[in-house]
C-alpha positions as CSV (number, residue, x, y, z in Angstrom):
1,M,11.1,35.5,0.6
2,T,10.7,32.0,2.1
3,K,12.9,29.0,1.4
4,A,9.9,27.3,-0.2
5,S,9.5,30.1,-2.7
6,L,13.1,29.4,-3.9
7,A,12.4,25.8,-4.8
8,K,11.5,25.2,-8.4
9,K,11.9,21.5,-9.2
10,A,10.3,18.4,-7.7
11,G,11.1,14.8,-8.5
12,V,8.8,11.9,-7.8
13,I,10.1,8.3,-7.5
14,G,7.4,5.8,-8.4
15,G,4.9,5.9,-11.3
16,G,2.1,4.0,-9.6
17,A,-1.3,5.6,-8.7
18,W,-0.1,7.4,-5.6
19,G,3.2,8.6,-7.2
20,T,1.3,9.9,-10.2
21,A,-1.3,11.7,-8.0
22,L,1.5,13.4,-6.0
23,A,3.2,14.4,-9.2
24,Q,-0.1,16.1,-10.1
25,V,-0.1,17.9,-6.7
26,C,3.5,19.1,-7.3
27,A,2.7,20.4,-10.7
28,R,-0.4,22.2,-9.4
29,A,1.7,23.8,-6.7
30,G,3.8,25.4,-9.5
31,L,6.8,23.1,-9.4
32,E,8.6,21.8,-12.4
33,T,7.8,18.1,-11.9
34,T,9.7,15.0,-13.2
35,L,8.1,11.6,-12.5
36,W,10.4,8.5,-12.5
37,A,8.7,5.2,-13.4
38,R,10.1,1.8,-13.7
39,E,7.7,0.8,-16.4
40,A,8.5,2.1,-19.9
41,D,4.8,2.1,-20.9
42,V,4.0,4.4,-18.0
43,V,6.7,6.8,-19.1
44,A,5.5,6.8,-22.6
45,S,1.8,7.2,-21.6
46,V,2.5,10.2,-19.3
47,N,4.7,11.9,-21.9
48,T,2.5,11.3,-24.9
49,S,-1.1,11.3,-23.7
50,H,-0.7,13.0,-20.3
51,E,-2.4,10.0,-18.6
52,N,-1.1,7.0,-16.6
53,T,-3.2,4.4,-18.4
54,S,-1.7,1.6,-16.3
55,F,-2.3,2.8,-12.8
56,L,-4.5,5.9,-12.9
57,P,-6.6,5.6,-16.1
58,G,-9.2,8.2,-17.1
59,I,-7.6,11.1,-15.2
60,D,-6.0,13.9,-17.2
61,L,-2.6,14.8,-15.9
62,D,-1.0,18.2,-15.9
63,P,0.9,18.5,-19.3
64,A,3.9,20.0,-17.4
65,I,4.6,16.6,-15.7
66,R,7.5,14.9,-17.5
67,A,8.1,11.2,-17.0
68,T,11.5,9.4,-17.2
69,G,13.1,6.1,-16.5
70,D,16.5,7.6,-15.7
71,F,17.2,8.6,-12.1
72,A,19.8,11.1,-13.3
73,D,16.9,13.3,-14.5
74,L,16.0,13.9,-10.8
75,A,19.5,15.0,-9.8
76,D,18.7,18.7,-9.9
77,S,15.5,18.4,-7.9
78,D,15.0,20.7,-4.9
79,L,12.6,18.1,-3.4
80,V,12.1,14.4,-4.1
81,L,9.0,12.4,-3.1
82,A,9.7,8.7,-2.7
83,V,6.5,6.9,-3.5
84,T,7.5,3.3,-4.5
85,P,5.8,0.4,-2.5
86,A,7.5,0.0,0.9
87,Q,9.1,-3.4,0.1
88,H,10.8,-1.9,-3.0
89,L,11.9,1.4,-1.5
90,R,15.3,0.3,-0.5
91,A,16.2,-0.8,-4.1
92,A,14.8,2.4,-5.6
93,L,16.6,4.7,-3.1
94,T,19.9,2.7,-3.6
95,A,19.7,3.3,-7.3
96,F,18.9,6.9,-6.8
97,A,21.5,7.6,-4.2
98,P,24.4,8.5,-6.6
99,H,22.3,11.3,-8.0
100,A,21.2,12.8,-4.6
101,P,23.1,15.9,-3.5
102,D,23.9,16.6,0.1
103,G,20.9,17.9,2.0
104,L,18.4,16.9,-0.6
105,R,14.9,16.9,1.0
106,I,13.3,13.5,0.5
107,L,9.6,13.2,1.4
108,L,8.8,9.6,2.2
109,C,5.3,8.7,1.0
110,A,5.4,4.8,1.2
111,K,3.4,3.2,4.0
112,G,4.8,0.0,5.4
113,I,7.4,-1.8,7.5
114,E,10.3,-3.5,5.6
115,Q,10.2,-7.3,5.8
116,G,13.2,-8.9,7.3
117,S,14.8,-5.8,8.8
118,L,11.5,-4.6,10.4
119,K,12.6,-1.0,9.7
120,L,10.5,2.0,9.0
121,M,11.0,3.9,5.8
122,T,13.0,6.7,7.5
123,E,15.5,4.0,8.6
124,V,15.7,2.7,5.1
125,L,16.4,6.2,3.8
126,A,19.1,6.7,6.4
127,E,20.9,3.6,5.2
128,T,20.6,4.2,1.5
129,V,20.8,8.0,1.1
130,P,22.4,9.2,4.3
131,Q,23.1,12.6,2.9
132,A,19.3,13.4,2.5
133,Q,17.1,15.4,4.8
134,P,14.1,13.1,5.6
135,A,10.4,14.0,6.0
136,V,7.2,11.9,5.9
137,L,3.9,12.4,4.2
138,S,0.9,10.4,5.4
139,G,-2.8,10.8,5.9
140,P,-6.2,9.9,4.5
141,S,-5.8,10.1,0.8
142,F,-7.0,8.1,-2.2
143,A,-4.9,8.6,-5.3
144,G,-7.7,9.1,-7.7
145,E,-9.4,11.7,-5.6
146,V,-6.1,13.6,-5.1
147,A,-5.3,13.4,-8.8
148,R,-8.7,14.8,-9.6
149,G,-8.2,17.7,-7.3
150,L,-10.7,16.8,-4.6
151,P,-10.1,18.2,-1.1
152,T,-7.5,16.3,0.9
153,A,-5.7,16.9,4.2
154,V,-2.5,15.1,5.2
155,T,0.3,15.1,7.8
156,L,3.8,16.2,6.8
157,A,6.3,15.4,9.4
158,C,9.9,16.5,9.8
159,P,12.1,16.8,12.9
160,D,12.9,20.4,12.0
161,P,9.7,22.4,12.5
162,G,10.9,25.0,10.0
163,C,11.6,22.3,7.4
164,A,8.1,20.8,7.9
165,E,6.4,24.1,7.5
166,D,8.6,24.9,4.5
167,L,7.7,21.7,2.8
168,A,4.0,22.0,3.5
169,E,4.0,25.5,2.0
170,L,5.9,24.1,-1.0
171,I,3.4,21.4,-2.0
172,A,0.2,22.9,-0.7
173,T,-2.6,23.7,-3.2
174,P,-6.1,25.0,-2.6
175,A,-7.3,21.4,-2.5
176,F,-4.3,19.6,-1.0
177,R,-3.7,20.8,2.6
178,P,-0.6,19.4,4.5
179,Y,-0.6,19.9,8.3
180,F,3.0,20.0,9.5
181,A,4.4,18.0,12.5
182,T,7.7,16.9,13.9
183,D,6.9,13.3,14.9
184,M,8.1,11.2,11.9
185,I,7.8,7.9,13.8
186,G,4.1,8.6,14.5
187,A,3.4,9.5,10.9
188,E,5.1,6.4,9.6
189,A,3.7,3.9,12.1
190,G,0.2,5.1,11.6
191,G,0.4,4.7,7.9
192,A,2.0,1.2,8.1
193,V,-0.3,-0.4,10.7
194,K,-3.6,1.0,9.3
195,N,-3.1,-1.0,6.1
196,V,-3.1,-4.3,8.1
197,L,-6.2,-3.2,10.0
198,A,-7.9,-2.4,6.8
199,I,-7.6,-6.0,5.7
200,A,-9.3,-7.0,8.9
201,C,-12.1,-4.6,8.3
202,G,-12.5,-6.0,4.9
203,V,-12.8,-9.5,6.3
204,V,-15.5,-8.3,8.7
205,E,-17.4,-6.7,5.8
206,G,-17.0,-9.7,3.6
207,R,-18.3,-12.0,6.3
208,G,-21.3,-9.8,6.8
209,L,-20.6,-9.3,10.5
210,G,-22.3,-5.9,10.7
211,R,-21.5,-2.3,11.3
212,S,-21.2,-2.7,15.1
213,A,-18.4,-5.2,14.6
214,H,-16.8,-2.9,12.0
215,A,-16.8,0.1,14.4
216,A,-15.5,-2.1,17.2
217,L,-12.6,-3.3,15.0
218,I,-11.6,0.2,14.0
219,T,-11.7,1.3,17.6
220,R,-9.7,-1.6,19.0
221,G,-7.4,-1.5,16.0
222,F,-6.7,2.1,16.7
223,A,-5.6,1.1,20.2
224,E,-3.2,-1.5,18.7
225,L,-1.8,1.1,16.3
226,T,-1.2,3.6,19.1
227,R,0.4,1.1,21.4
228,L,2.9,-0.1,18.7
229,A,3.7,3.4,17.6
230,V,4.3,4.7,21.1
231,A,6.6,1.6,21.7
232,L,8.6,2.7,18.7
233,G,9.0,6.2,20.1
234,A,6.0,8.1,18.7
235,E,3.8,10.5,20.5
236,A,0.3,9.3,21.1
237,E,-1.2,12.7,20.1
238,T,0.2,12.2,16.6
239,L,-1.8,9.1,16.1
240,A,-5.0,10.9,17.0
241,G,-4.5,13.1,13.9
242,L,-4.7,12.7,10.1
243,C,-1.8,10.2,9.8
244,G,-3.3,7.9,12.4
245,L,-7.0,8.0,13.1
246,G,-7.8,9.9,9.9
247,D,-6.0,7.4,7.6
248,L,-7.4,4.4,9.6
249,V,-11.0,5.6,9.2
250,L,-10.6,6.1,5.4
251,T,-8.8,2.9,4.7
252,C,-11.1,0.8,6.8
253,S,-14.3,2.3,5.4
254,S,-14.2,2.0,1.6
255,P,-13.7,-0.9,-0.8
256,Q,-11.8,1.7,-2.8
257,S,-9.0,0.9,-0.4
258,R,-6.7,-1.7,-1.9
259,N,-6.2,-3.3,1.5
260,M,-9.8,-3.4,2.5
261,S,-10.7,-4.9,-0.9
262,V,-8.2,-7.8,-0.2
263,G,-9.9,-8.3,3.1
264,L,-13.4,-8.3,1.5
265,A,-12.3,-11.0,-0.9
266,L,-10.9,-13.1,1.9
267,G,-14.0,-12.6,4.0
268,R,-16.1,-13.8,1.0
269,G,-14.1,-17.0,0.9
270,Q,-11.5,-16.3,-1.8
271,T,-7.9,-17.4,-1.4
272,L,-5.2,-14.7,-1.0
273,E,-3.9,-15.6,-4.5
274,D,-7.4,-15.0,-6.0
275,A,-7.8,-11.8,-4.0
276,L,-4.5,-10.4,-5.4
277,A,-5.0,-11.7,-9.0
278,G,-5.0,-9.1,-11.7
279,K,-4.2,-6.2,-9.4
280,L,-1.4,-3.9,-10.6
281,S,-1.4,-1.7,-7.6
282,V,0.1,-3.0,-4.3
283,A,-1.9,-3.7,-1.2
284,E,0.8,-2.7,1.3
285,G,-0.9,-4.4,4.3
286,V,-0.3,-7.9,2.8
287,A,3.5,-7.4,3.0
288,S,3.4,-5.3,6.2
289,A,1.3,-7.8,8.2
290,P,4.1,-10.3,9.0
291,A,6.5,-7.5,9.7
292,V,4.0,-5.8,12.0
293,R,3.5,-9.1,13.9
294,Q,7.3,-9.6,14.2
295,L,8.0,-6.1,15.3
296,A,5.2,-6.1,17.9
297,R,6.5,-9.4,19.4
298,K,10.0,-8.0,19.5
299,L,8.7,-4.9,21.4
300,G,6.4,-6.9,23.6
301,V,3.3,-5.1,22.3
302,D,-0.1,-6.8,22.2
303,V,-1.7,-6.5,18.7
304,P,-4.3,-9.3,18.5
305,I,-6.0,-8.0,15.3
306,C,-2.8,-7.6,13.4
307,E,-1.7,-11.1,14.7
308,A,-5.0,-12.5,13.3
309,V,-4.5,-10.8,9.9
310,A,-0.9,-12.1,9.6
311,A,-2.1,-15.6,10.5
312,I,-4.8,-15.6,7.9
313,L,-2.5,-14.2,5.2
314,A,0.2,-16.9,6.0
315,G,-2.4,-19.7,5.9
316,Q,-1.9,-20.4,9.6
317,A,-5.5,-19.7,10.5
318,G,-8.8,-19.7,8.6
319,V,-11.0,-16.6,8.6
320,D,-13.6,-18.1,11.0
321,E,-10.9,-19.5,13.3
322,A,-9.2,-16.0,13.5
323,I,-12.5,-14.3,14.2
324,A,-13.4,-16.8,16.9
325,G,-10.0,-16.3,18.5
326,L,-10.6,-12.6,18.7
327,L,-14.1,-12.9,20.1
328,S,-13.0,-15.5,22.8
329,R,-10.2,-13.3,24.3
330,P,-10.6,-12.7,28.0
331,L,-12.7,-9.7,29.0
332,R,-10.7,-6.7,30.2
333,E,-10.8,-3.1,31.1
334,E,-10.8,-0.8,28.0
């Protein structure tokens, strides 16, 4: 009997689209699943109609999923998935910490770099719930597709290979396939930086610059992503997998991506305020862009595309000015 087979209960922190989709995964994997949501209407909707009408409308949820607004209800979980937006993760984990037993496995599913501290989510977890055993889930995955049970493959990273394999076995379903790894930094950095690059790809699409420019931006963006991740201590091979290249291709290639949709709006001439208006779900790249720029400068890493996105979002450069700046950079060896 494996350790995974002994686990029975999963808690999910975050009742947005991705948290709800992962609760659906856990329930399908046979785990007794409790979904914590900040919004009372989400809790009520999940418990009464088995649907998250606010963030994932039109998708039937497993009736076994129970929603709550009380962190104490997650105290007896064998595994907790932390799925709040990156900039809100510290507050959520701080509130949950008194209910977390020693050695609790917490799977970090937020993709971003914390503003101000410039810390990855594993560092935030270490400061807020130091008694937890950390792991990271990242990869090409749209919440709606995962919730509907469409085939998806992701990276599950944990420093302990046995723990990574155990967790992968625990949440795997026929349609949700985690590949385990030990490089948490690589998994985190890939997920954070690709959101910024997706905004850039949206701008290219919105400005009508063509598929050649789109392909070039993804490729050069991947080089930036890899450079920054390696400077943080990641292994370059990790970024060539699902949590790096795979996630980048998905997020940069579909308006279904919240980050790319923001870039599309900017490329078509809308203001950032207009681009974000009426959206309940968070586009992580908007908050991560200034943090990525600061972190890259701190580490001495050249990330011109991310710099350009941060400048556009901060109102420090117009879209055409930022594009011209990238196209006028000195020619260099690839």
